[in-house]
C-alpha positions as CSV (number, residue, x, y, z in Angstrom):
1,M,168.3,-18.1,22.8
2,N,168.4,-21.2,20.5
3,P,169.6,-24.0,22.8
4,A,171.1,-25.9,19.8
5,G,173.0,-22.9,18.4
6,E,172.4,-21.0,15.2
7,S,170.7,-22.8,12.4
8,A,170.0,-22.0,8.8
9,P,166.7,-20.3,7.9
10,R,164.0,-22.8,7.4
11,S,162.6,-23.5,3.9
12,K,159.7,-25.6,2.7
13,Y,162.3,-27.4,0.5
14,D,164.5,-28.5,3.4
15,W,163.4,-32.1,2.8
16,I,165.4,-32.0,-0.5
17,R,168.5,-30.6,1.3
18,V,168.3,-32.9,4.3
19,S,168.0,-36.6,4.1
20,R,166.1,-38.6,6.7
21,E,168.5,-39.8,9.4
22,A,167.6,-42.6,11.8
23,P,168.5,-42.2,15.4
24,P,171.7,-43.8,16.6
25,K,171.3,-47.6,17.1
26,R,173.6,-50.0,18.8
27,T,175.0,-52.9,16.7
28,A,173.1,-56.2,16.8
29,S,176.2,-57.9,18.3
30,Q,176.1,-55.5,21.2
31,R,172.4,-55.3,21.9
32,V,171.7,-59.1,22.0
33,L,173.9,-59.3,25.1
34,D,171.5,-57.2,27.2
35,Y,167.9,-55.9,27.5
36,N,168.7,-52.2,27.2
37,E,167.0,-50.0,24.6
38,I,168.6,-50.3,21.2
39,Y,168.1,-46.7,20.1
40,A,169.6,-43.5,21.4
41,V,168.2,-40.0,21.0
42,Y,169.3,-37.5,18.4
43,D,171.7,-34.8,19.3
44,E,170.3,-31.3,19.2
45,R,171.5,-30.3,15.7
46,T,170.3,-33.5,14.1
47,A,166.9,-33.1,15.8
48,Q,166.6,-29.6,14.4
49,E,167.6,-30.7,10.9
50,Q,165.2,-33.6,10.9
51,A,162.4,-31.5,12.1
52,S,163.1,-28.9,9.4
53,R,162.2,-31.6,6.8
54,C,158.5,-31.1,7.6
55,I,156.9,-28.9,4.9
56,Q,154.1,-27.8,7.2
57,C,151.1,-29.1,5.3
58,P,148.0,-27.0,5.8
59,N,145.9,-30.2,6.1
60,A,148.4,-32.4,7.9
61,L,147.8,-36.0,7.1
62,C,150.2,-37.1,9.9
63,A,148.0,-35.5,12.6
64,Q,144.9,-37.1,11.0
65,A,146.6,-40.5,11.1
66,C,147.5,-40.2,14.7
67,P,144.8,-41.7,17.0
68,L,145.5,-38.8,19.5
69,S,145.4,-36.1,16.8
70,N,148.8,-34.9,18.0
71,R,149.7,-31.5,16.8
72,I,152.7,-32.8,14.9
73,P,153.5,-30.0,12.4
74,E,153.3,-27.4,15.2
75,W,155.8,-29.1,17.5
76,L,158.0,-30.0,14.5
77,A,158.2,-26.3,13.6
78,L,159.2,-25.5,17.2
79,A,161.8,-28.3,17.2
80,A,163.2,-27.0,13.9
81,E,163.8,-23.6,15.6
82,G,165.5,-25.3,18.6
83,R,162.6,-24.5,20.9
84,F,162.6,-28.1,22.3
85,V,160.9,-27.4,25.6
86,E,158.0,-25.6,24.0
87,A,157.7,-28.4,21.5
88,S,157.5,-30.9,24.4
89,R,154.9,-29.0,26.2
90,L,152.8,-28.9,23.0
91,S,153.1,-32.7,22.5
92,N,152.0,-33.2,26.1
93,K,148.8,-31.3,25.5
94,T,147.4,-34.2,23.4
95,S,149.3,-37.2,24.8
96,N,149.8,-38.3,28.4
97,M,152.9,-40.2,27.6
98,P,154.6,-39.0,24.4
99,E,158.0,-40.2,25.4
100,I,156.5,-43.7,25.6
101,C,154.4,-43.6,22.5
102,S,157.4,-42.4,20.5
103,R,159.2,-45.6,21.5
104,V,156.4,-48.2,21.0
105,C,154.1,-46.8,18.3
106,P,154.4,-48.3,14.8
107,Q,154.9,-44.9,13.2
108,E,155.2,-46.4,9.8
109,R,151.5,-47.4,10.0
110,L,150.4,-44.1,11.6
111,C,151.9,-40.6,11.4
112,E,155.0,-41.4,9.3
113,G,153.0,-43.7,7.0
114,A,150.7,-40.8,6.2
115,C,153.5,-38.2,5.7
116,I,153.1,-36.5,2.4
117,L,156.9,-36.8,1.7
118,N,156.3,-40.5,1.1
119,C,155.3,-39.5,-2.4
120,R,158.8,-38.2,-3.2
121,T,161.2,-39.4,-0.5
122,D,161.5,-40.7,3.0
123,P,158.9,-39.4,5.6
124,V,159.8,-37.1,8.5
125,S,161.2,-39.0,11.4
126,I,158.3,-38.0,13.6
127,G,158.7,-40.7,16.3
128,A,162.4,-40.1,16.9
129,I,161.9,-36.3,17.1
130,E,159.0,-36.8,19.5
131,R,161.2,-38.9,21.7
132,F,164.0,-36.3,21.5
133,I,162.0,-33.3,22.5
134,N,160.4,-35.0,25.5
135,E,163.7,-36.5,26.8
136,Y,165.3,-33.0,26.3
137,A,162.5,-31.4,28.4
138,F,162.9,-34.0,31.1
139,S,166.7,-33.4,31.2
140,H,166.8,-29.6,30.8
141,N,163.5,-28.2,32.2
142,P,161.7,-30.8,34.3
143,E,158.1,-29.7,35.1
144,T,157.3,-28.9,38.7
145,I,154.1,-30.8,39.4
146,V,151.5,-29.1,41.6
147,P,148.4,-31.1,42.4
148,A,145.2,-29.5,41.2
149,A,142.8,-28.0,43.7
150,S,140.4,-30.7,44.8
151,N,136.9,-30.7,43.2
152,G,135.6,-32.9,46.0
153,L,135.0,-35.9,43.7
154,R,136.6,-39.4,43.8
155,A,137.5,-41.7,40.9
156,A,138.8,-45.3,40.9
157,V,141.0,-46.6,38.1
158,V,141.4,-50.4,37.8
159,G,144.6,-51.5,36.3
160,S,147.8,-49.4,35.7
161,G,148.4,-49.8,32.0
162,P,148.4,-47.0,29.5
163,A,144.6,-46.6,29.4
164,S,144.4,-46.4,33.2
165,M,147.4,-44.1,33.4
166,A,146.0,-41.7,30.8
167,C,142.5,-41.6,32.5
168,A,144.1,-41.1,36.0
169,D,146.3,-38.3,34.7
170,E,143.5,-36.4,33.1
171,L,141.2,-36.8,36.1
172,A,143.9,-35.7,38.5
173,K,144.6,-32.6,36.5
174,L,140.9,-31.8,36.9
175,G,141.0,-32.1,40.7
176,Y,139.7,-35.6,41.2
177,Q,140.9,-37.7,44.1
178,V,142.1,-40.7,42.0
179,T,142.9,-44.2,43.4
180,M,144.5,-46.7,41.1
181,F,144.2,-50.4,41.9
182,E,146.8,-52.8,40.5
183,S,146.8,-56.5,41.1
184,L,150.6,-56.9,40.6
185,A,153.5,-55.7,42.7
186,L,154.7,-53.4,39.9
187,P,152.6,-50.7,38.2
188,G,152.6,-50.1,34.5
189,G,150.7,-53.1,33.1
190,L,152.0,-54.4,29.8
191,L,154.3,-51.4,29.5
192,V,156.5,-53.0,32.1
193,N,155.7,-56.7,32.1
194,G,154.9,-57.3,28.5
195,I,156.9,-54.9,26.3
196,P,160.6,-55.8,26.4
197,S,163.0,-53.4,27.9
198,F,165.0,-53.2,24.6
199,K,162.0,-51.3,23.3
200,L,160.9,-49.5,26.5
201,E,163.1,-49.5,29.5
202,K,161.4,-49.8,32.9
203,P,162.6,-46.4,34.3
204,V,160.8,-44.6,31.5
205,V,157.5,-46.0,32.8
206,A,158.4,-45.5,36.4
207,R,159.0,-41.8,35.7
208,R,155.5,-41.5,34.4
209,M,154.2,-43.3,37.5
210,R,156.0,-40.8,39.6
211,I,154.4,-37.9,37.8
212,L,151.0,-39.5,38.6
213,A,151.9,-39.7,42.2
214,E,153.0,-36.1,42.2
215,R,149.6,-35.2,40.8
216,G,148.0,-36.9,43.8
217,V,147.1,-40.3,42.4
218,E,147.0,-42.9,45.1
219,L,148.4,-46.3,43.9
220,K,147.3,-49.5,45.6
221,L,149.4,-52.4,44.6
222,G,148.6,-56.1,45.0
223,V,144.9,-55.4,45.1
224,T,142.6,-57.3,42.7
225,V,139.2,-55.6,42.2
226,G,136.6,-58.3,42.0
227,R,138.6,-60.6,44.4
228,D,140.2,-58.6,47.2
229,I,137.5,-55.9,47.0
230,P,134.2,-56.1,45.1
231,L,133.6,-53.9,42.2
232,G,130.3,-52.9,43.8
233,E,132.1,-51.5,46.8
234,V,134.6,-49.6,44.6
235,A,131.6,-48.1,42.7
236,R,129.8,-47.2,46.0
237,T,132.8,-45.4,47.4
238,H,133.7,-43.5,44.2
239,D,131.9,-41.1,41.9
240,A,133.2,-42.9,38.8
241,V,135.2,-46.1,38.0
242,F,137.4,-46.7,35.0
243,L,138.3,-50.3,34.0
244,G,141.6,-50.7,32.2
245,H,142.7,-54.1,33.3
246,G,143.7,-55.3,29.8
247,A,143.3,-58.6,27.9
248,Q,145.6,-61.4,28.9
249,K,143.8,-64.6,28.0
250,A,146.1,-66.2,25.4
251,K,144.7,-67.7,22.2
252,G,145.7,-71.3,21.8
253,A,147.6,-72.7,18.9
254,G,144.6,-74.9,17.9
255,V,146.8,-77.8,16.7
256,P,147.5,-81.3,18.0
257,G,150.4,-81.3,20.5
258,E,149.9,-77.8,21.8
259,D,149.7,-79.2,25.4
260,L,153.1,-80.9,25.1
261,P,155.9,-79.9,27.5
262,G,158.0,-77.2,25.8
263,V,155.0,-75.3,24.3
264,E,154.7,-71.9,25.9
265,Q,152.4,-68.9,25.6
266,A,153.9,-65.6,24.6
267,L,152.8,-63.4,27.5
268,P,154.0,-65.6,30.4
269,F,157.3,-66.0,28.5
270,L,157.7,-62.2,28.0
271,I,156.6,-61.4,31.6
272,E,159.1,-64.0,33.0
273,K,162.0,-62.6,31.0
274,N,161.1,-58.9,31.3
275,A,159.4,-58.2,34.5
276,G,162.0,-59.8,36.8
277,P,161.6,-62.2,39.6
278,G,158.9,-61.8,42.2
279,I,156.6,-59.6,40.0
280,V,154.3,-62.4,38.9
281,A,154.0,-66.1,39.7
282,S,155.7,-67.7,36.7
283,V,157.7,-70.7,35.8
284,E,161.1,-70.1,34.1
285,V,161.2,-70.9,30.4
286,N,164.7,-72.1,29.7
287,V,165.7,-71.4,26.1
288,Q,169.5,-71.4,26.7
289,G,171.1,-73.2,23.8
290,R,167.8,-74.4,22.4
291,S,166.0,-73.9,19.1
292,V,162.9,-71.8,19.5
293,A,159.9,-71.6,17.1
294,V,157.5,-68.7,17.5
295,L,154.0,-69.0,16.0
296,G,152.5,-65.8,14.7
297,G,153.5,-62.6,12.8
298,G,152.6,-59.7,15.0
299,D,154.6,-57.5,17.3
300,T,154.3,-60.0,20.1
301,A,156.0,-62.6,17.9
302,M,158.8,-60.1,17.2
303,D,159.2,-59.5,20.9
304,C,159.4,-63.2,21.6
305,L,162.0,-63.8,18.9
306,R,164.2,-61.0,20.1
307,T,163.8,-62.0,23.8
308,A,164.6,-65.6,23.1
309,L,167.9,-64.6,21.4
310,R,168.8,-62.4,24.4
311,A,168.0,-65.3,26.7
312,G,170.6,-67.5,24.9
313,A,168.5,-69.4,22.3
314,R,170.6,-71.2,19.7
315,S,168.0,-70.2,17.1
316,A,164.7,-68.3,16.9
317,T,162.4,-68.9,14.0
318,C,159.1,-67.2,13.2
319,L,156.5,-69.4,11.5
320,Y,153.8,-67.3,9.7
321,R,151.1,-68.5,7.4
322,R,151.0,-65.4,5.2
323,D,153.7,-63.5,3.3
324,F,155.8,-60.5,4.4
325,S,153.5,-57.9,2.9
326,N,150.5,-59.3,4.9
327,M,152.4,-59.6,8.2
328,P,150.8,-57.4,10.9
329,G,154.0,-56.9,12.8
330,S,156.0,-53.6,12.7
331,R,158.4,-53.5,9.9
332,K,161.0,-51.8,12.1
333,E,160.7,-54.6,14.6
334,Y,161.0,-57.2,11.8
335,Y,164.3,-55.7,10.5
336,N,165.6,-55.4,14.1
337,A,164.8,-59.0,14.7
338,L,166.5,-60.0,11.4
339,E,169.7,-58.1,12.4
340,E,169.7,-59.8,15.7
341,G,169.7,-63.3,14.2
342,A,166.0,-64.3,14.0
343,E,164.8,-66.3,11.0
344,F,161.5,-66.0,9.3
345,K,159.5,-68.7,7.4
346,F,156.7,-67.1,5.5
347,L,153.8,-68.9,3.9
348,T,154.3,-71.6,6.5
349,N,151.3,-72.8,8.5
350,P,151.9,-74.8,11.7
351,T,149.6,-77.9,11.8
352,E,151.0,-79.9,14.7
353,V,153.6,-79.8,17.5
354,V,155.6,-83.0,17.2
355,A,156.8,-84.9,20.3
356,G,160.3,-86.2,20.6
357,T,161.4,-89.4,22.3
358,G,161.0,-88.0,25.8
359,G,157.5,-86.8,25.1
360,A,158.3,-83.1,24.9
361,A,158.1,-80.8,21.9
362,S,160.8,-81.5,19.3
363,G,159.4,-79.7,16.3
364,V,156.5,-78.1,14.5
365,R,154.9,-79.9,11.5
366,C,154.0,-77.3,8.9
367,V,152.4,-77.0,5.5
368,R,153.4,-74.5,2.8
369,M,150.8,-72.0,1.8
370,E,149.9,-69.9,-1.2
371,L,147.8,-66.7,-1.2
372,G,144.3,-66.7,-2.6
373,A,141.5,-64.1,-2.7
374,P,141.2,-61.6,0.2
375,D,139.3,-62.7,3.3
376,A,137.0,-60.6,5.6
377,S,140.1,-58.8,6.9
378,G,141.1,-57.6,3.5
379,R,144.2,-59.7,3.5
380,S,144.9,-62.5,1.0
381,K,143.6,-65.8,2.3
382,P,146.3,-68.4,2.7
383,I,145.6,-71.8,1.1
384,A,147.5,-75.0,1.8
385,V,149.7,-76.5,-0.9
386,P,149.0,-80.2,-1.2
387,G,151.9,-82.5,-0.4
388,S,154.1,-79.7,1.0
389,E,154.3,-80.8,4.7
390,Y,157.6,-80.6,6.5
391,V,158.9,-80.4,10.1
392,V,160.7,-77.4,11.6
393,P,162.9,-78.6,14.5
394,A,162.2,-76.8,17.8
395,D,162.8,-77.6,21.4
396,V,160.6,-74.7,22.6
397,V,157.5,-73.5,20.8
398,I,156.0,-70.1,21.7
399,V,152.5,-69.4,20.7
400,A,152.0,-65.7,19.8
401,Y,148.5,-65.7,18.3
402,G,147.2,-62.8,20.4
403,F,145.0,-62.4,23.5
404,D,141.4,-62.0,24.6
405,P,139.9,-60.5,27.7
406,I,139.9,-62.9,30.7
407,A,136.3,-64.0,31.5
408,F,135.0,-62.7,34.8
409,P,134.4,-65.2,37.6
410,S,130.9,-66.5,37.7
411,D,130.4,-65.1,41.2
412,S,131.9,-61.7,40.4
413,D,129.8,-58.5,40.2
414,F,131.8,-57.8,37.1
415,N,129.4,-60.2,35.4
416,R,126.8,-57.4,35.4
417,I,128.8,-55.7,32.8
418,K,127.8,-56.4,29.2
419,T,130.4,-58.1,27.1
420,N,130.6,-59.1,23.4
421,E,131.0,-62.5,21.9
422,W,134.7,-62.7,22.5
423,G,134.6,-61.3,26.1
424,G,135.4,-57.6,25.4
425,I,133.6,-55.0,27.5
426,V,130.9,-53.2,25.5
427,V,131.1,-49.4,25.8
428,D,129.3,-46.5,24.3
429,R,131.0,-43.5,22.5
430,D,131.9,-42.1,25.9
431,Q,133.6,-45.4,27.0
432,M,130.7,-46.0,29.5
433,T,129.8,-49.6,30.2
434,S,126.3,-51.0,30.8
435,L,126.8,-50.2,34.5
436,P,126.1,-46.6,35.7
437,K,129.3,-44.6,36.4
438,V,131.5,-47.5,35.3
439,Y,133.7,-46.8,32.2
440,A,136.3,-49.0,30.4
441,G,139.0,-48.7,27.7
442,G,142.1,-50.2,26.3
443,D,142.6,-53.9,25.6
444,S,139.7,-55.0,27.9
445,V,137.4,-53.3,25.4
446,R,139.0,-53.6,22.0
447,G,141.3,-56.6,22.5
448,P,145.1,-56.3,22.1
449,S,145.8,-53.1,20.3
450,L,148.2,-50.2,20.2
451,V,149.3,-48.2,23.3
452,V,148.2,-45.0,21.6
453,H,144.6,-46.5,21.2
454,A,144.6,-47.2,25.0
455,V,145.7,-43.7,25.8
456,R,142.9,-42.3,23.6
457,D,140.4,-44.5,25.4
458,G,141.6,-43.3,28.8
459,R,141.5,-39.7,27.8
460,R,138.0,-40.0,26.2
461,A,136.7,-41.7,29.4
462,A,138.1,-39.0,31.6
463,M,136.5,-36.2,29.7
464,A,133.2,-38.1,29.6
465,I,133.3,-38.7,33.4
466,H,134.1,-35.0,34.0
467,R,131.2,-33.8,31.7
468,K,128.7,-36.1,33.4
469,L,129.7,-35.3,36.9
470,S,130.0,-31.6,36.2
471,A,126.5,-31.5,34.7
472,A,125.1,-33.3,37.8
473,A,126.8,-30.9,40.2
């Protein structure tokens, strides 16, 4: 029986009959008062109608644009027929956390950006439908997890972010006894202590962690591999090790005054506002009633702007040296930030943090920019406009220029692992490091990137581990 009731027969021209409809969203005046997710899920009929807009391309560009090669047209077809649980099961075959990726992936740059309907109209709302079918399955037909029969092999996973979660999940399904080591008191990595709850509420991640526990994954919190227990010992007591500890070394502002009181780094600010007290050692950043300037134009900058407004900032202004079209941040997050009251100053390059009479930050000296020829990244290179300096008032300056992997301590056996010039772990096509039976993935390898890229790394490493150990058996 169709759980959503009778629906009209599907047609390849439904995209003409049915307009794209965004999922319900709370008003900006409501959502800045709390940290709850701003989007709700579709109702069943809307989900069917939106899924029916897919024209079922024989050579689906959306699936090709997805780093996980999700079988998008197939589960859209099932959703269009109201077979939501079957659609969810299919989405879980290629993704270890589709209900999370659907919330945090920049679909406009991936699957939806590649949708062929962009040539004529709005793309299929793939992300919102992916979220709906999985939340529907959790609510209506929760899976009973039965641990796989043991294969007698042990694997260690360092870190508990998306790469580690995906690797642990795949290995546990294959019968490995998996132990996950997390240095903090709360598992989930940046999914819980970096991504704000208004994009991804903590219970959503906790639900995935419970699934891992039901699969038999053992979680050891408050244990730092390389300090509390040597990497060499972990490697000796396990048949394979996966490193997914992320990249959390902040890039500096690189301007005079960046060490002044009132200048903060993005990640500690987000962790302190989002993870809650006691999760990490941090100093409270008070933005209540203060003007905040955020340096950078990526998704982390958007998160900082929106978090500052929820924390009571009088104003939150983004300073970005390129224009809107060259901004790397998600367009959806940009528009959400605008709705919530954030301001954006494009073609504005910070050159100095200015001190006030008390010695703390009071503003950011900037120079206006114009765009020249493309640089090595393919984006137009910003060039300073002579004589265009001015000061943007700011009591708090948050630097959101990105992160690099944290350097290993000189006396750590992690130092035996080969790294590149910026500290990223070097891996081969199977995610194996220079150390035998030690693999790595996610931000510790590629630098800050998308959750979906981390999931892909974790899955790839798990399959490589299984192939190698199976061949050796």
